[in-house]
C-alpha positions as CSV (number, residue, x, y, z in Angstrom):
1,M,-3.7,76.4,-3.9
2,T,-6.4,73.8,-4.3
3,E,-8.0,72.8,-1.0
4,L,-7.6,69.2,-0.1
5,L,-10.6,66.9,0.1
6,K,-11.7,66.2,3.6
7,L,-11.3,62.7,5.0
8,P,-14.7,61.0,5.7
9,V,-14.0,59.7,9.2
10,G,-17.1,58.0,10.3
11,I,-19.2,59.1,7.4
12,E,-21.2,56.4,5.6
13,N,-23.5,58.5,3.5
14,F,-22.5,58.4,-0.1
15,E,-24.4,61.6,-1.0
16,E,-22.8,63.6,1.8
17,I,-19.3,62.4,0.8
18,R,-19.8,63.4,-2.8
19,R,-21.6,66.7,-2.2
20,D,-19.4,68.0,0.6
21,N,-16.0,67.4,-0.9
22,F,-14.8,64.3,1.0
23,Y,-12.3,61.9,-0.4
24,Y,-14.0,58.9,-1.9
25,V,-12.4,55.6,-3.0
26,D,-14.4,54.6,-6.1
27,K,-16.3,51.4,-5.5
28,T,-19.0,52.0,-8.2
29,K,-17.9,49.1,-10.3
30,L,-19.8,47.0,-7.7
31,I,-23.0,48.3,-9.4
32,E,-22.0,46.8,-12.7
33,Q,-21.0,43.5,-11.2
34,L,-24.1,43.3,-9.1
35,L,-26.2,43.7,-12.2
36,S,-24.2,41.2,-14.3
37,Q,-24.1,38.6,-11.6
38,W,-27.8,39.1,-11.0
39,G,-29.3,37.5,-7.9
40,K,-32.8,38.1,-6.7
41,A,-31.5,38.3,-3.1
42,N,-27.8,38.9,-2.4
43,L,-25.9,38.7,0.8
44,F,-22.5,40.2,1.4
45,T,-20.7,39.2,4.6
46,R,-17.7,41.2,5.7
47,P,-16.0,42.2,9.0
48,R,-17.1,45.4,10.6
49,R,-15.7,48.7,9.2
50,F,-15.0,47.5,5.7
51,G,-17.3,49.8,3.9
52,K,-20.6,47.8,3.9
53,S,-22.8,50.7,4.9
54,L,-21.2,53.2,2.5
55,N,-21.7,50.7,-0.4
56,M,-25.3,50.3,0.5
57,S,-25.7,54.1,0.6
58,M,-24.0,54.2,-2.9
59,L,-26.5,51.6,-4.2
60,R,-29.4,53.6,-3.0
61,S,-28.1,56.8,-4.4
62,F,-27.7,55.1,-7.8
63,F,-30.9,53.2,-8.2
64,E,-33.5,55.3,-6.4
65,I,-35.9,57.4,-8.4
66,G,-34.7,61.0,-8.3
67,A,-31.1,60.0,-8.4
68,D,-28.6,62.8,-9.1
69,P,-26.2,61.9,-11.9
70,E,-23.8,64.6,-10.6
71,L,-23.0,62.3,-7.6
72,F,-21.4,59.8,-9.9
73,R,-19.6,62.3,-12.2
74,G,-16.0,61.1,-12.8
75,L,-16.6,57.7,-11.2
76,Y,-16.3,54.4,-13.0
77,I,-20.0,53.7,-13.4
78,S,-20.6,57.1,-15.1
79,Q,-18.6,55.7,-18.1
80,K,-21.2,53.0,-18.6
81,S,-23.8,55.2,-20.3
82,A,-26.1,52.4,-21.4
83,L,-26.2,50.9,-18.0
84,C,-26.8,54.3,-16.3
85,E,-29.6,55.1,-18.8
86,K,-31.3,51.8,-18.0
87,Y,-30.9,51.6,-14.2
88,M,-29.9,55.0,-12.7
89,G,-32.8,56.6,-10.9
90,Q,-35.3,54.0,-12.2
91,F,-36.5,52.2,-9.1
92,P,-38.2,52.8,-5.7
93,V,-35.8,51.8,-3.0
94,I,-36.4,50.7,0.5
95,S,-33.2,51.1,2.5
96,I,-32.9,50.3,6.2
97,S,-30.0,49.6,8.6
98,L,-30.4,47.3,11.6
99,K,-27.2,48.2,13.3
100,G,-29.1,50.3,15.9
101,V,-31.2,47.4,17.1
102,N,-29.5,46.9,20.4
103,A,-31.8,46.2,23.3
104,S,-31.7,44.3,26.5
105,D,-35.0,42.4,25.8
106,F,-37.1,41.3,23.0
107,S,-39.7,44.0,23.5
108,G,-37.1,46.7,23.3
109,A,-35.7,45.2,20.1
110,C,-39.1,45.1,18.5
111,S,-39.6,48.8,19.4
112,S,-36.3,49.6,17.6
113,L,-37.4,47.7,14.5
114,V,-40.8,49.5,14.5
115,K,-39.1,52.9,14.6
116,I,-36.8,51.9,11.8
117,M,-39.8,50.9,9.7
118,N,-41.7,54.1,10.7
119,A,-38.8,56.2,9.6
120,E,-38.4,54.5,6.2
121,T,-42.1,54.6,5.6
122,R,-42.2,58.3,6.3
123,R,-39.3,58.8,3.9
124,A,-41.1,56.9,1.2
125,F,-44.4,58.7,1.8
126,I,-42.9,62.2,1.6
127,S,-41.4,61.5,-1.8
128,L,-44.7,60.3,-3.2
129,D,-47.5,62.4,-4.7
130,S,-50.2,61.5,-2.1
131,Q,-53.0,62.6,-4.4
132,K,-52.3,59.5,-6.5
133,L,-52.7,57.2,-3.5
134,S,-56.0,55.5,-2.8
135,D,-57.6,55.8,0.5
136,V,-56.7,52.2,1.2
137,D,-53.1,52.9,0.4
138,K,-53.0,55.9,2.6
139,K,-54.4,53.9,5.5
140,L,-51.7,51.3,5.1
141,F,-49.1,54.0,5.0
142,E,-50.5,55.3,8.3
143,E,-50.3,51.8,9.8
144,L,-46.7,51.5,8.8
145,M,-45.9,54.8,10.4
146,D,-47.7,54.0,13.6
147,R,-45.3,53.6,16.6
148,G,-47.8,51.2,18.1
149,M,-47.3,48.7,15.2
150,T,-48.0,45.1,16.3
151,Q,-45.5,42.3,15.8
152,D,-47.9,40.8,13.2
153,T,-47.8,44.0,11.2
154,L,-44.0,44.3,11.7
155,V,-43.2,41.0,10.0
156,Y,-45.1,42.0,6.9
157,S,-44.0,45.7,6.9
158,L,-41.2,45.4,4.4
159,K,-43.4,43.4,2.0
160,E,-46.3,45.8,2.4
161,L,-44.2,48.9,1.9
162,S,-42.7,47.4,-1.3
163,E,-46.2,46.6,-2.6
164,L,-47.3,50.2,-1.9
165,L,-44.3,51.6,-3.7
166,E,-44.8,49.3,-6.7
167,R,-48.4,50.4,-7.0
168,S,-47.4,54.1,-6.7
169,Y,-44.6,54.1,-9.2
170,G,-45.5,51.2,-11.4
171,R,-42.1,49.7,-11.0
172,K,-40.7,46.9,-8.9
173,V,-38.8,47.7,-5.7
174,I,-35.1,47.3,-4.6
175,V,-34.7,46.4,-1.0
176,L,-31.4,47.2,0.8
177,I,-30.9,45.8,4.4
178,D,-27.7,46.8,6.0
179,E,-26.2,44.9,9.0
180,Y,-29.0,42.4,8.9
181,D,-27.4,40.2,11.7
182,V,-26.9,42.9,14.4
183,P,-30.3,42.2,16.0
184,L,-29.4,38.5,16.2
185,A,-26.0,39.2,17.8
186,K,-27.5,41.4,20.4
187,A,-30.4,39.0,21.1
188,N,-27.8,36.2,21.6
189,E,-25.9,38.4,24.1
190,N,-29.1,39.2,26.0
191,G,-30.9,35.9,26.1
192,Y,-33.8,36.3,23.6
193,Y,-32.2,34.8,20.5
194,D,-34.9,32.3,19.6
195,E,-37.7,35.0,19.6
196,M,-35.6,37.3,17.5
197,A,-34.5,34.6,15.0
198,L,-38.2,33.8,14.4
199,L,-39.1,37.4,13.9
200,I,-36.3,38.1,11.5
201,R,-37.0,34.9,9.6
202,N,-40.6,35.8,9.1
203,L,-39.7,39.4,8.1
204,F,-37.2,38.2,5.6
205,E,-39.3,35.4,4.2
206,N,-42.2,37.8,3.5
207,V,-40.1,40.4,1.7
208,L,-37.6,38.2,-0.1
209,K,-39.4,34.9,-0.9
210,T,-43.1,35.6,-1.4
211,N,-42.9,39.2,-2.8
212,D,-43.9,39.8,-6.4
213,S,-43.1,43.5,-6.0
214,L,-39.4,42.8,-5.4
215,K,-36.9,43.7,-8.2
216,F,-33.9,42.5,-6.1
217,A,-32.5,42.8,-2.6
218,V,-29.0,43.3,-1.1
219,L,-28.2,42.4,2.5
220,T,-25.0,42.9,4.4
221,G,-23.7,41.6,7.7
222,C,-20.7,40.3,9.5
223,L,-21.7,36.6,9.7
224,R,-23.4,34.3,7.3
225,V,-26.1,32.9,9.6
226,A,-27.1,29.4,8.8
227,K,-29.9,29.1,6.2
228,E,-32.0,26.9,8.4
229,S,-32.0,29.5,11.0
230,I,-32.9,32.7,9.1
231,F,-33.2,32.1,5.4
232,T,-35.4,29.0,5.4
233,G,-36.6,28.2,1.9
234,L,-34.9,31.1,0.2
235,N,-33.5,29.1,-2.8
236,N,-33.1,32.4,-4.8
237,F,-30.4,33.5,-2.4
238,K,-26.8,34.3,-3.6
239,I,-24.2,34.6,-0.8
240,F,-20.8,36.4,-1.2
241,P,-18.7,35.6,1.8
242,I,-15.1,36.6,2.3
243,T,-13.9,33.4,0.6
244,K,-15.6,34.1,-2.7
245,V,-13.8,35.9,-5.6
246,A,-16.8,37.8,-6.7
247,F,-16.9,41.3,-5.3
248,D,-13.6,40.7,-3.5
249,E,-12.2,44.2,-4.1
250,Y,-15.3,46.2,-3.3
251,F,-15.2,46.0,0.5
252,G,-11.8,47.2,1.8
253,F,-9.1,49.2,0.1
254,T,-6.7,47.6,-2.4
255,D,-3.0,48.4,-2.2
256,D,-3.2,50.8,-5.2
257,E,-6.1,52.7,-3.5
258,V,-4.1,53.1,-0.3
259,R,-1.0,54.3,-2.2
260,D,-3.2,56.8,-4.1
261,M,-4.7,58.1,-0.8
262,L,-1.4,58.4,0.9
263,H,0.1,60.2,-2.1
264,Y,-2.8,62.6,-2.2
265,Y,-2.2,63.6,1.4
266,E,1.6,63.6,1.0
267,L,2.0,60.6,3.3
268,D,3.9,58.5,0.8
269,S,6.7,57.8,3.4
270,D,4.1,56.2,5.7
271,Y,3.3,53.5,3.2
272,E,5.2,50.6,4.9
273,T,3.8,51.6,8.4
274,V,0.2,51.6,7.0
275,K,0.8,48.2,5.2
276,N,2.2,46.5,8.3
277,W,-0.5,47.7,10.6
278,Y,-3.7,47.7,8.5
279,D,-3.2,45.4,5.4
280,G,-3.2,41.6,5.3
281,Y,-6.8,40.7,4.9
282,R,-7.6,38.2,2.1
283,F,-11.1,38.4,0.5
284,G,-11.4,35.9,-2.4
285,K,-8.2,36.5,-4.3
286,A,-7.8,40.2,-3.2
287,D,-5.4,41.5,-0.5
288,V,-7.2,44.5,1.2
289,Y,-6.7,47.0,4.0
290,C,-9.3,47.9,6.6
291,P,-10.7,51.3,5.3
292,W,-11.6,52.5,8.8
293,D,-7.9,52.2,9.8
294,V,-6.4,53.8,6.7
295,I,-8.8,56.8,6.8
296,N,-8.2,57.4,10.5
297,Y,-4.5,57.0,10.2
298,C,-4.4,59.6,7.4
299,S,-6.6,62.0,9.4
300,D,-4.4,61.8,12.5
301,H,-1.1,62.0,10.7
302,I,-2.0,65.1,8.7
303,E,-2.3,66.8,12.1
304,D,0.5,64.9,13.8
305,P,3.1,63.3,11.6
306,Y,4.9,61.7,14.5
307,L,1.9,60.0,16.2
308,P,2.5,56.3,16.5
309,P,0.1,53.9,14.7
310,Q,-3.1,53.3,16.7
311,N,-5.5,50.4,17.1
312,Y,-8.5,52.2,15.5
313,W,-10.4,49.0,14.7
314,L,-10.3,47.9,18.4
315,N,-12.4,50.8,19.6
316,T,-15.3,50.3,17.1
317,S,-16.9,47.4,19.0
318,G,-16.5,44.9,21.8
319,N,-13.9,42.2,21.4
320,E,-15.7,39.4,23.2
321,M,-14.6,36.8,20.6
322,I,-10.9,37.4,21.5
323,Y,-11.7,37.0,25.2
324,H,-13.3,33.6,24.5
325,F,-10.4,32.7,22.2
326,I,-7.5,33.6,24.6
327,D,-9.3,32.3,27.7
328,G,-9.3,28.9,25.9
329,L,-5.7,28.6,26.9
330,E,-6.9,27.7,30.3
331,D,-9.1,24.9,28.9
332,Q,-7.6,21.7,27.6
333,T,-10.1,21.7,24.7
334,G,-9.3,25.3,23.7
335,V,-6.5,26.9,21.7
336,T,-3.1,25.6,22.7
337,K,-0.2,27.8,23.7
338,E,1.8,26.5,20.7
339,E,-0.9,27.6,18.3
340,L,-1.2,31.0,19.8
341,E,2.6,31.4,19.7
342,L,2.5,30.5,16.0
343,L,-0.1,33.1,15.3
344,V,1.4,36.0,17.2
345,N,4.8,35.3,15.6
346,G,3.5,35.5,12.1
347,G,2.8,31.8,11.5
348,S,-0.4,30.1,10.5
349,V,-2.6,27.2,11.8
350,Q,-4.8,25.0,9.7
351,K,-8.4,24.7,10.7
352,N,-11.7,23.4,9.4
353,I,-14.0,26.4,8.7
354,N,-17.8,26.3,8.9
355,Q,-19.2,29.4,7.2
356,E,-22.8,28.7,8.3
357,L,-23.4,29.1,12.0
358,T,-26.1,30.4,14.2
359,Y,-25.2,33.0,16.8
360,K,-26.1,30.4,19.5
361,E,-23.3,28.3,18.2
362,L,-20.4,30.8,18.0
363,Y,-18.8,29.8,21.3
364,S,-20.2,26.3,21.7
365,S,-16.9,24.7,20.5
366,M,-13.4,25.8,19.7
367,D,-14.0,24.8,16.0
368,N,-16.9,27.3,15.8
369,L,-14.8,30.0,17.4
370,W,-12.0,29.6,14.9
371,S,-14.6,30.0,12.1
372,T,-16.1,33.1,13.8
373,L,-12.6,34.7,14.2
374,F,-12.0,34.1,10.5
375,M,-15.3,35.5,9.3
376,T,-15.2,38.6,11.6
377,G,-11.6,39.7,10.6
378,Y,-9.5,38.7,13.6
379,L,-7.9,36.0,11.4
380,T,-7.5,35.8,7.7
381,Q,-6.5,33.1,5.2
382,R,-3.1,32.4,3.7
383,G,-2.7,30.5,0.5
384,E,-5.5,28.4,-1.0
385,P,-7.9,26.3,1.1
386,V,-8.1,22.5,0.8
387,G,-11.9,21.9,0.9
388,N,-13.0,23.6,4.1
389,R,-9.6,23.6,5.6
390,Y,-7.9,27.0,5.7
391,D,-4.5,28.2,6.8
392,L,-5.4,30.9,9.3
393,A,-3.1,33.8,10.3
394,I,-3.3,37.2,12.1
395,P,-3.7,39.7,9.3
396,N,-1.6,42.6,10.6
397,Q,0.1,44.4,13.5
398,E,-3.1,46.0,14.8
399,I,-4.8,42.6,15.3
400,R,-1.7,41.2,16.7
401,N,-1.6,44.0,19.3
402,I,-5.2,43.3,20.2
403,I,-4.4,39.7,20.9
404,T,-1.1,40.3,22.8
405,E,-2.7,42.9,24.9
406,H,-5.4,40.4,26.0
407,I,-2.7,37.8,26.6
408,L,-1.0,40.3,29.0
409,Q,-4.2,41.0,30.8
410,M,-4.7,37.3,31.3
411,F,-1.2,37.0,32.5
412,Q,-1.7,39.7,35.1
413,K,-4.7,38.0,36.4
414,N,-2.8,34.7,36.7
415,V,0.0,36.5,38.6
416,K,-2.4,37.7,41.2
417,N,-3.7,34.1,41.6
418,D,-0.1,33.0,42.5
419,G,0.9,35.6,45.1
420,T,3.8,33.5,46.4
421,M,5.9,33.5,43.2
422,A,5.1,37.3,42.6
423,D,6.1,38.2,46.1
424,S,9.4,36.2,45.7
425,F,10.1,38.1,42.5
426,C,9.5,41.5,44.0
427,S,11.5,40.7,47.0
428,A,14.4,39.6,44.9
429,L,14.1,42.8,42.8
430,E,14.1,45.0,45.9
431,A,17.1,43.1,47.4
432,G,19.2,43.6,44.3
433,N,19.3,39.8,43.8
434,A,19.7,39.7,40.0
435,E,20.2,36.0,39.9
436,Q,16.9,35.3,41.5
437,V,15.2,37.9,39.4
438,E,16.6,36.2,36.3
439,T,15.4,32.8,37.5
440,L,11.9,33.8,38.4
441,F,11.4,36.0,35.3
442,T,12.5,33.1,33.1
443,E,9.9,30.8,34.8
444,Y,7.2,33.5,34.1
445,M,8.2,33.6,30.5
446,R,7.8,29.8,30.3
447,Q,4.2,30.2,31.5
448,T,3.2,32.6,28.8
449,I,3.8,32.8,25.0
450,S,7.0,34.1,23.5
451,I,7.5,36.7,20.9
452,R,9.9,35.7,18.1
453,D,8.3,37.1,15.0
454,T,11.2,37.8,12.6
455,F,9.3,40.5,10.9
456,A,8.5,42.4,14.1
457,Q,10.5,45.4,15.3
458,C,12.7,44.9,18.4
459,S,10.7,47.7,20.1
460,R,7.5,45.6,19.8
461,K,9.1,42.6,21.3
462,E,10.6,44.6,24.1
463,N,7.1,46.1,24.8
464,F,5.8,42.6,25.2
465,Y,8.4,41.6,27.8
466,Q,7.9,45.0,29.5
467,G,4.2,44.2,29.7
468,I,5.0,40.9,31.4
469,L,7.2,42.7,34.0
470,L,4.4,45.2,34.6
471,G,1.9,42.4,35.1
472,I,4.2,40.9,37.8
473,L,4.8,44.3,39.5
474,S,1.0,45.0,39.6
475,Y,1.0,42.5,42.5
476,K,2.7,45.1,44.8
477,S,-0.1,47.6,45.4
478,D,2.0,49.7,47.7
479,W,4.8,50.2,45.1
480,I,4.6,53.2,42.7
481,V,5.3,51.7,39.3
482,R,5.5,53.8,36.1
483,S,6.4,52.9,32.6
484,D,7.7,54.9,29.6
485,R,8.1,57.9,31.9
486,E,10.3,60.9,31.0
487,S,13.4,60.7,33.2
488,G,16.8,62.4,32.8
489,D,17.5,62.7,29.1
490,G,15.0,60.1,27.8
491,F,12.1,57.8,28.7
492,S,12.8,54.9,31.0
493,D,11.0,51.6,30.5
494,I,10.0,51.0,34.1
495,T,10.6,53.0,37.3
496,I,9.6,51.8,40.8
497,R,9.5,53.8,44.0
498,I,9.4,51.8,47.2
499,S,8.6,54.4,49.9
500,N,8.8,52.3,53.0
501,S,12.5,51.3,52.2
502,G,13.5,54.5,50.5
503,T,14.5,52.5,47.3
504,G,14.2,53.5,43.7
505,I,14.5,51.0,40.9
506,V,15.1,51.7,37.2
507,I,14.6,48.8,34.7
508,E,15.6,48.8,31.0
509,V,14.3,45.9,28.9
510,K,16.0,44.8,25.7
511,Y,15.2,42.1,23.1
512,A,18.3,40.0,22.4
513,E,19.1,37.7,19.5
514,A,20.1,34.3,20.6
515,G,23.6,34.3,22.2
516,H,23.6,38.1,22.6
517,E,21.8,38.4,25.9
518,E,24.8,39.5,27.9
519,E,25.7,42.1,25.3
520,M,22.2,43.6,25.4
521,V,22.2,43.6,29.3
522,Q,25.3,45.8,29.2
523,K,23.7,48.0,26.6
524,A,20.6,48.5,28.8
525,L,22.7,49.4,31.8
526,R,24.8,51.9,29.8
527,Q,21.6,53.5,28.5
528,I,20.3,53.9,32.0
529,Q,23.5,55.6,33.1
530,D,24.1,57.7,29.8
531,K,20.6,59.0,29.9
532,D,20.6,59.5,33.7
533,Y,17.3,57.7,34.3
534,G,18.0,57.9,38.0
535,Y,18.0,61.7,38.0
536,E,14.4,62.0,39.3
537,F,15.1,59.7,42.2
538,R,18.2,61.7,43.3
539,Q,16.3,64.9,43.1
540,E,13.8,63.4,45.6
541,G,16.5,62.4,48.0
542,I,16.3,58.7,47.4
543,R,19.7,57.4,48.4
544,R,19.4,53.7,47.3
545,I,18.9,53.4,43.6
546,L,19.1,50.1,41.7
547,Y,19.7,49.9,37.9
548,Y,18.5,46.7,36.2
549,G,19.4,45.7,32.7
550,I,17.2,42.8,31.5
551,A,17.6,41.1,28.1
552,C,15.1,38.6,26.8
553,N,15.0,36.1,23.9
554,K,12.0,33.7,23.6
555,K,12.0,31.9,26.9
556,V,15.6,33.0,28.0
557,C,16.2,35.9,30.3
558,R,19.4,37.6,31.5
559,A,19.5,40.2,34.3
560,E,22.1,42.3,36.0
561,V,21.9,45.0,38.6
562,L,24.0,48.0,39.5
563,E,23.4,49.8,42.9
564,V,24.3,53.5,42.8
């Protein structure tokens, strides 16, 4: 039996993937298109975890002197023999990633950049025949490997290294800069943006604009930072954002690529789940999946076929943009509750998108925040834009979960700010006053968004209403509240133990279609009894047990109670 290829979870090195028997989704056609489109400096902007770093590693492995043709055997580009003969292994390559430049101050960021340049210079020096270098060249190499490199040397480092490599090999140099905007994002978060923007601008201008040793350059990042901020005077720059058709299929997995991967790992039956959770991004005219999600899903489900889908993308970075977005509900100039309801329920909103922002402007207005959410993958486009106006939608179930989870967090915070209403609800719940529980829970639902997405499963809608209930119950710090806990012959939605009154409460929440609220309440009560969710309370000697059936539809709530 042939051993399956391993899944490259977190691996961004092309050579490692190809040498060590990992599954690789062939994106080498990007090389052909890059050469045919030809730009002196090329910028690709895509959200995080869409294969930018792996593609940059693949470019380096192809173009760099000493390239191993075996790495590309069986891939698309290997069929282009004339192109391979002309370009494969023919150029010195400078390849750096700025994703690790994460410092609390400008001095620390400069130190990180210096270490990156030190490491790349050492890599270049080791591959050279040092006997061919002049004493002047050797001295310059030493300066670029010096950890005490000054800022003046740093801004010329990429240009000087490319000049050294051209003199050494007699060929112009390809420059690859991955995650170019990470230092700017971190600088903006930590209050030294202007200093960092000036440093990056000078660094890029020297290597990309006034550099006769440059063959071409490729940069990647999440955002397209305004030209006047970073790329001043670079009129030879070609930018490929998520809205452009060129290269639209080379960052992210297409539907066919996902089907092939699922089939290879015998996960064909998981296709609809994977599509609902991780598809939905629109780049140019291509519909793509997030590769990070698909790879992690396959890896997890080979081991555990019954594991529910996870929010993999959520855990790869902070989600400050979502916090700013949802918090705008409390601001009259921010996102409206109606717009948010449209989005989480599968609809779209039309907004004017500005694809050239500085990091200082990201949160300066709601218009800029809509643009940022679009460019970073929290929102995607539907249909064709009209000028700069795009119909924006949440791409998939994973992003919808991220947004609704933050809505529930904000709801819980607001509950604690209005203790009177929360106390009244909890008192009615403990007293068995179903009518008051129904009235107050309905009022709470009017204060937050409603879930009515016709494509969403009932369980997801029920989880949202369950989350609202848990947010209210968090007000009672002396109550023991548990959710989805094994009880009797199943898992009860919510159980509450009130020690000082010797009361136990079981709540089962159902989503109801309009007009069927009473029917679903009775179904909830039957489920509590049939599965004996009160078993644990009886075993503990709790004599007063309340069973609540609660059914919800949009802003409508129906509640009934049984005391046993």
